[in-house]
N, C-alpha and C positions, 0 to 999 in steps of 0.2 A: 396342322401343314403335315410334320412328317408320316402322320396319320393315313394321310391321303396321297402319300407318295408309297407307303410301305402296301398299301391298297393295290395302286396303278401297277405295283412294278407285279405282284401277287397278278392280280388280270393277265397280265402280257405273258406271264410264265405261263399261264392257264392257256393261254391261245397260241400262244411258241407248240408250248407238245400237242395238242391239237392240232395244231397246223400240219405237227410232223407223223400223227399216228396217223392223218388223210392219207400224207404222201406214199406210204408205208403200205395202207392199205388201196392206194392204188397201183403200187406194183406187183401187191402181190395176185390182185384181182389180173394184171396185163402176166401171169405167169401164170397163174392159174388156165385164161383164155390160148395163150401158148401152147400150155400144155394138153389142155382138152383136143385144140386142133389138130396136134400133130399126131396124137390119139386115135383120133376118129380118123374112121378107113377111106372116108367118101370124099 
């Protein structure tokens, strides 16, 4: 039972950190797009 709980917590941590990194990538992407559109003269 404890082994199962430890494994579940481990997967939760992985999922949580993965979700956070996805959020960071989205923020970076939007910032990059904003920079590119502001630089583009047309």
